C-alpha positions in Angstrom: 100.9 72.0 112.6 98.0 69.7 111.9 100.1 67.7 109.5 103.0 67.4 112.0 100.5 66.2 114.7 98.8 63.8 112.3 95.4 65.5 112.8 92.9 65.9 110.0 91.6 69.5 109.5 88.3 69.9 111.4 87.5 73.2 109.7 88.7 75.0 106.6 91.9 76.9 107.3 93.7 79.3 104.9 97.3 78.5 104.2 99.3 75.4 103.4 101.2 72.8 105.3 104.8 73.5 106.3 105.6 69.8 106.6 107.4 69.6 103.2 109.6 72.6 104.2 110.4 71.2 107.6 111.0 67.6 106.7 112.5 68.0 103.2 109.9 65.5 102.0 107.8 66.7 99.1 107.9 69.9 97.1 107.9 73.3 98.5 107.4 76.3 96.3 108.5 79.7 97.6 105.7 82.3 97.4 106.5 85.7 95.8 105.0 87.6 98.7 103.4 87.2 102.1 100.3 88.9 103.6 98.9 88.8 107.1 96.3 90.5 109.2 96.0 91.1 112.9 92.9 92.9 114.1 92.7 95.9 111.7 96.4 95.9 110.8 97.5 94.4 107.5 101.0 93.5 106.4 102.5 92.8 103.0 106.1 91.6 102.4 107.9 90.8 99.2 111.6 90.7 98.4 111.8 94.5 98.1 109.1 96.0 100.5 107.5 95.6 103.9 104.3 97.6 103.9 101.8 98.0 106.8 98.4 99.4 106.3 95.0 99.0 107.8 91.6 97.6 106.7 90.5 101.0 105.5 93.5 101.2 103.2 95.3 103.9 105.3 99.0 103.5 104.7 101.0 103.0 107.9 104.7 102.2 107.4 106.9 101.0 104.6 110.5 99.8 104.5 112.7 99.0 101.5 114.2 95.7 102.6 117.4 95.6 100.5 118.5 99.0 101.9 116.9 98.6 105.4 116.6 94.9 106.4 116.0 95.8 110.0 113.1 98.2 109.1 114.5 101.2 110.9 113.7 104.0 108.2 110.0 104.4 107.5 109.6 105.4 103.8 105.8 105.6 103.7 105.9 109.2 102.5 108.2 108.2 99.6 106.6 104.9 98.8 105.9 104.6 95.0 102.2 104.5 94.3 102.6 101.3 92.2 104.2 99.5 95.2 101.3 100.4 97.5 98.7 99.5 94.8 100.3 96.1 94.3 100.4 95.5 98.0 96.8 96.5 98.5 95.6 94.4 95.5 97.4 91.3 96.8 96.1 91.8 100.4 92.6 91.9 99.0 93.2 89.0 96.7 94.5 86.9 99.6 91.4 87.9 101.6 89.1 86.6 98.9 88.3 89.9 97.3 87.3 91.9 100.3 88.4 92.2 103.9 86.1 90.7 106.5 84.6 93.1 109.0 84.7 92.0 112.7 82.1 94.3 114.4 82.0 92.2 117.5 85.5 90.6 117.8 86.0 87.9 120.4 89.1 86.1 121.3 90.4 83.6 118.8 93.1 80.9 118.8 96.2 81.0 116.6 94.3 79.9 113.5 91.4 82.3 113.9 88.8 80.0 115.4 86.6 81.9 117.9 86.1 80.6 121.4 
């Protein structure tokens, strides 16, 4: 968004510019997986699995995307341990090694800046 608006980053933001993808100018490498966090909920998605967990590592839901692209059948009870372990390791790696604890959460904007 900053690139599209021509604004220089005023603080460090995790992620990368979508401008090459949107404009077709420059190189865009597809990432093997995506992770996200909202409050205490964590999400991991790759080509095969969509896994939801929490900051304590408690499994929430899992969907096998080739068989269930609309995520209707929760397979968390049958999720192979190696799939969950890979998701958890990648979630931690993307968080920088550990998940930040927000003991006193306040409202944030879309990029996580507190106001």
